[in-house]
C-alpha positions in Angstrom: 162.5 7.3 88.3 162.5 10.4 86.3 165.3 11.3 83.9 166.4 13.5 81.0 165.9 12.0 77.3 169.0 9.7 76.4 170.0 9.0 79.9 169.4 5.3 79.7 166.8 4.8 81.8 165.4 1.8 79.8 168.9 0.3 79.4 168.9 0.1 83.2 165.4 -1.4 83.6 166.2 -4.1 81.4 169.1 -5.3 83.4 167.3 -4.7 86.6 164.8 -7.3 85.3 167.4 -9.8 84.5 169.0 -9.3 87.9 165.8 -9.6 89.7 164.8 -12.8 87.8 168.2 -14.5 88.4 168.7 -13.1 92.0 165.4 -14.5 93.6 163.7 -17.7 93.2 160.8 -18.1 92.5 160.5 -14.6 90.9 158.3 -13.0 88.1 159.0 -9.6 86.3 156.2 -7.9 84.6 157.2 -5.1 82.1 154.4 -2.8 80.7 154.1 0.2 79.1 151.8 2.5 76.9 152.9 0.8 73.5 153.7 -2.7 72.6 156.7 -1.0 70.5 158.2 0.7 73.6 158.0 -2.7 75.6 159.3 -5.1 72.9 161.5 -2.9 70.5 163.0 -1.0 73.5 162.9 -2.7 76.9 163.3 -6.2 75.5 165.8 -5.2 73.0 168.0 -4.1 75.9 167.3 -7.2 77.6 168.2 -9.6 74.9 171.3 -7.5 74.4 172.2 -7.7 77.9 171.6 -11.6 77.9 173.2 -12.6 75.0 176.5 -10.3 76.0 176.6 -11.4 79.7 179.8 -13.0 80.4 178.4 -15.8 82.3 175.3 -16.5 79.9 175.4 -20.0 81.0 175.2 -19.0 84.7 172.0 -16.8 83.7 170.3 -19.9 82.4 166.7 -19.8 81.2 165.5 -19.4 77.7 165.0 -16.1 76.1 162.1 -16.0 73.4 161.6 -14.3 70.4 158.5 -12.9 72.0 158.9 -10.7 75.2 159.4 -13.5 77.5 162.3 -14.9 79.1 161.8 -18.1 81.3 163.7 -20.3 83.8 160.7 -22.4 84.6 156.8 -21.8 85.1 157.4 -20.0 88.5 160.4 -17.7 87.3 160.2 -15.6 84.3 160.0 -12.2 82.7 157.1 -11.0 80.6 156.4 -8.0 78.5 153.0 -6.7 77.5 151.5 -3.0 76.7 148.3 -1.5 77.6 147.3 -1.3 74.0 147.7 -5.0 73.8 146.1 -5.8 77.0 146.9 -9.4 78.5 145.0 -10.8 81.2 147.0 -10.0 84.6 145.6 -13.0 86.2 148.5 -15.2 87.2 151.1 -12.7 87.5 151.6 -13.5 91.2 154.9 -14.5 93.0 156.4 -14.0 96.3 159.1 -12.0 94.5 157.1 -9.9 91.9 158.7 -7.0 90.2 156.7 -4.6 88.1 158.5 -2.5 85.6 156.4 0.4 84.1 158.2 2.1 81.1 157.0 5.4 79.9 154.9 5.7 82.9 154.3 9.6 82.4 151.7 8.3 79.7 150.0 5.6 81.9 146.4 6.4 82.9 145.1 5.8 86.7 143.3 2.8 85.6 146.5 1.1 84.1 148.5 1.7 87.1 145.8 0.5 89.4 145.6 -2.6 87.8 149.2 -3.2 88.5 148.9 -2.4 92.0 146.4 -4.9 92.3 149.1 -7.7 91.4 150.7 -6.4 94.9 154.0 -6.6 93.8 157.1 -6.8 96.1 158.7 -3.8 94.2 157.7 -1.6 91.4 159.6 0.5 89.3 158.1 3.7 87.2 160.5 4.9 84.7 159.4 8.0 82.6 160.1 11.7 81.4 159.0 14.7 83.2 156.4 15.7 80.7 153.1 15.3 82.8 151.4 17.4 85.3 148.9 14.9 86.6 148.6 11.4 87.0 150.2 8.4 88.9 153.7 9.1 87.7 153.6 12.7 88.5 152.0 12.1 91.9 154.9 9.6 92.6 157.4 12.5 92.5 154.8 15.1 94.1 151.8 14.8 96.4 152.8 10.9 96.8 156.5 10.9 96.9 156.4 10.0 100.5 155.2 6.5 99.3 158.1 6.1 96.8 162.0 6.2 96.5 162.3 8.9 93.9 165.4 9.3 91.6 166.0 12.0 89.2 168.6 11.8 86.4 169.9 14.9 84.5 171.9 15.0 81.5 174.7 16.4 83.6 174.9 13.1 85.7 175.6 10.9 82.7 179.0 9.5 81.5 179.2 11.8 78.5 178.4 15.2 80.3 180.6 14.0 83.3 183.7 13.3 81.0 183.1 16.2 78.7 182.8 14.0 75.7 181.3 10.9 74.1 182.4 7.8 76.0 179.2 5.9 75.7 177.8 6.2 72.1 174.0 6.8 71.9 173.7 8.4 75.3 173.0 12.1 75.7 176.2 14.3 74.9 177.7 17.7 75.6 176.8 18.7 71.9 173.2 17.6 72.5 173.0 19.6 75.5 174.5 22.7 73.7 172.0 22.3 70.8 168.9 22.2 73.2 170.2 25.1 75.0 170.8 27.1 71.6 167.2 26.0 70.5 165.1 26.1 73.2 166.7 28.4 75.9 167.8 27.0 79.4 164.7 28.7 81.0 162.3 26.9 78.7 160.3 24.1 80.0 161.5 21.7 77.0 164.8 22.4 78.2 164.2 21.6 81.9 162.5 18.5 81.3 164.4 17.0 78.5 167.7 18.0 79.5 167.8 18.7 83.3 165.2 15.8 84.0 163.0 18.2 86.1 159.3 18.4 86.2 158.9 21.9 84.6 156.6 24.2 86.7 153.8 26.0 84.7 154.7 29.6 84.4 151.5 31.5 85.4 152.3 34.3 82.9 153.3 31.7 80.1 151.2 31.8 76.8 150.2 28.2 76.8 151.2 25.4 79.4 153.5 23.0 78.1 151.3 20.0 78.8 148.5 21.6 76.6 150.8 22.3 73.8 152.1 18.7 73.6 148.6 17.2 74.1 147.5 19.5 71.4 149.7 17.7 68.8 147.7 14.3 69.5 144.2 15.9 68.6 142.4 14.2 65.7 141.0 17.2 63.5 139.9 17.9 60.1 141.2 20.3 57.9 138.4 22.5 56.9 137.9 26.2 55.6 140.3 28.8 54.6 144.0 28.0 53.7 146.4 30.4 55.0 150.4 30.5 55.1 152.3 32.3 57.8 155.6 33.3 56.7 158.2 34.5 59.3 161.3 35.7 57.2 165.0 35.5 58.1 168.1 35.6 56.0 171.5 35.0 57.6 172.5 34.2 61.3 170.8 31.8 63.6 167.2 32.9 63.1 165.1 30.8 60.7 162.9 31.2 58.1 159.7 29.4 58.9 156.5 28.7 56.8 153.3 27.0 58.5 150.0 26.1 56.9 146.7 26.4 58.9 143.5 25.2 57.7 140.9 25.5 60.5 142.1 23.7 63.1 144.8 21.8 61.8 148.5 23.3 61.2 151.2 21.9 59.6 155.1 22.8 59.4 155.7 23.3 55.7 159.2 24.8 55.5 162.1 25.8 58.1 165.5 26.9 56.6 168.5 28.9 57.7 170.7 31.0 55.4 168.5 31.4 52.4 168.5 34.5 50.4 164.9 36.4 50.1 164.7 35.4 46.5 165.0 31.7 47.3 162.3 32.2 50.0 160.1 33.7 47.6 160.5 31.4 45.0 159.5 28.6 47.4 156.4 30.3 48.7 155.2 31.2 45.0 155.9 27.6 43.9 154.0 26.2 46.7 151.0 28.3 45.9 151.1 27.4 42.3 151.0 23.9 43.2 148.5 23.9 45.9 145.2 25.8 46.8 146.1 28.4 49.3 143.7 31.4 50.0 146.0 33.6 52.0 150.0 34.2 52.4 150.7 36.3 55.2 154.3 37.6 55.4 156.2 39.3 58.2 156.7 42.5 56.3 158.9 44.4 59.2 162.5 44.3 58.0 163.7 41.5 55.9 160.3 40.4 55.1 159.3 43.2 53.2 161.7 42.1 50.2 159.7 38.7 50.1 156.5 40.7 50.0 157.2 42.8 47.3 158.7 39.9 45.2 155.4 37.8 45.8 153.4 40.9 44.7 155.5 41.7 41.5 155.5 38.0 40.3 151.7 37.5 41.6 150.2 34.6 43.2 146.9 34.2 40.9 143.9 34.0 43.3 146.0 33.8 46.5 145.7 37.0 48.5 149.0 38.6 50.1 148.8 40.2 53.5 151.8 42.4 54.7 151.9 41.9 58.5 153.7 44.7 60.6 153.5 43.3 64.4 154.3 46.8 66.0 151.0 48.3 64.2 148.1 49.3 66.5 145.8 46.3 67.4 142.3 46.0 65.9 141.3 45.5 69.5 143.3 48.4 70.6 141.6 48.6 74.1 142.6 45.0 74.8 145.9 44.5 73.0 149.1 46.8 73.1 150.0 46.0 69.6 149.3 43.8 66.7 151.6 40.9 67.3 149.8 40.4 70.9 146.7 40.2 69.2 147.7 37.7 67.0 149.5 35.6 69.3 146.7 35.7 71.5 144.2 34.2 68.9 146.8 31.6 68.5 146.8 30.8 72.2 143.0 30.6 72.4 143.2 28.1 69.2 145.6 26.1 70.9 143.5 26.1 74.3 140.2 25.3 72.2 140.7 22.8 69.7 143.8 23.5 67.4 146.2 20.7 66.5 149.9 21.9 66.6 152.5 20.4 64.5 154.8 18.0 66.7 157.6 20.4 66.7 159.8 21.1 69.7 161.0 24.5 68.7 157.3 25.5 68.5 156.1 24.0 71.6 158.7 25.5 73.6 158.0 29.0 72.4 154.5 28.5 73.0 155.3 27.3 76.7 157.9 29.6 77.4 157.0 33.5 75.8 155.4 35.4 78.7 152.7 38.1 78.8 152.0 41.1 81.2 149.2 43.3 81.5 150.0 46.7 81.4 149.1 49.7 83.7 146.5 50.6 80.8 145.0 47.1 81.2 146.2 46.0 77.5 148.0 42.7 77.2 151.5 42.9 75.9 154.0 40.0 74.7 157.2 39.4 76.1 160.1 41.5 73.9 161.9 39.0 71.7 165.0 40.6 73.0 164.3 39.0 76.4 164.0 35.6 74.9 166.7 33.0 74.5 165.9 32.6 70.9 163.7 34.4 68.3 160.2 32.6 68.3 160.2 32.2 64.5 158.0 29.2 64.6 155.3 30.6 66.7 155.4 33.9 65.0 154.8 31.8 61.6 151.7 30.1 63.1 150.6 33.3 64.8 150.4 35.3 61.6 147.9 32.7 60.3 145.6 34.6 62.3 145.9 38.0 60.7 143.8 37.2 57.6 140.7 39.6 57.9 140.7 42.1 55.5 139.1 44.4 58.4 136.8 44.8 61.3 137.3 43.3 64.6 139.5 40.3 65.1 137.8 37.4 66.7 139.2 36.5 70.1 138.0 34.2 72.9 138.6 35.1 76.3 
């Protein structure tokens, strides 16, 4: 079962576990997932709530332990464990064995194969559609003939059906509207988190969604020049964003709406005074010019200020149609190589949904912002951290 965020997948899985163990005898339920927190704090918390609030608790019988276990007797019980706290699977056999896998999209082939060897009567895998390979993805694609598959969209849930919040805690109309405004309805993130669909990777997207998400989990060291990229907005829906990058590590420092240019210049100046920063790159087109001018007026000590104009001629003019395409492409190669992105959904969605074209003159050109659902403020800020050289060719890996 694949579903959107906040659709009650774990709520349902917990109650299915109780139903199975009390409707069959003898019966065992094994609940597992990639982390102990997901199994105990999420699934078993739901199971405890269902058990304790059942109108016929006495009829359910059994004993609910503090650890992730419910037990009727030695032949009928529910137990939880995780792959980061592996228990021996020996002994988990029963004529009525149900295996429930939560966060199945994050489970490895080896973990799922170990569960297959239990020969369960029924197996339920529950997850989000943010995987492009692995056993969960295969169960909804090349192996779907072996499974009964179910997909839950936000629009299938009670709150969206009613047009208002009738089940607190579930995804609601405002959540969907916010995600549409933030990511755009064509974004892979929107399709996965809201529609519950496995987002197909766009051949002409800058970075595959799975690569961007995987990048946030990399272990890297901060080495070399410290660069701030500043994408400037003022009022309206666009955001002012400041990202710091040092070698292969990028961090989100500042994100705001409705701040005037002097407030932004003051924040950047104070950060540079309090921290080692080698270069500040400011989007100098339009509003950003005011921030550039103010920073130069007050001075940043040893920090170099670079005014970035995306529409200018690229340094590798034979390959890129303009400067913004050049730095975005450098950002792309950094992500594909070894860069670690901050875990920011706006940034990830922009990288996975912005497209590029190859013009008739063979030069690369980024999709116009006017054709995007939202301004790619976060990605613009990161891209500008690759515009730091004083001159000469810009290094691009292809």
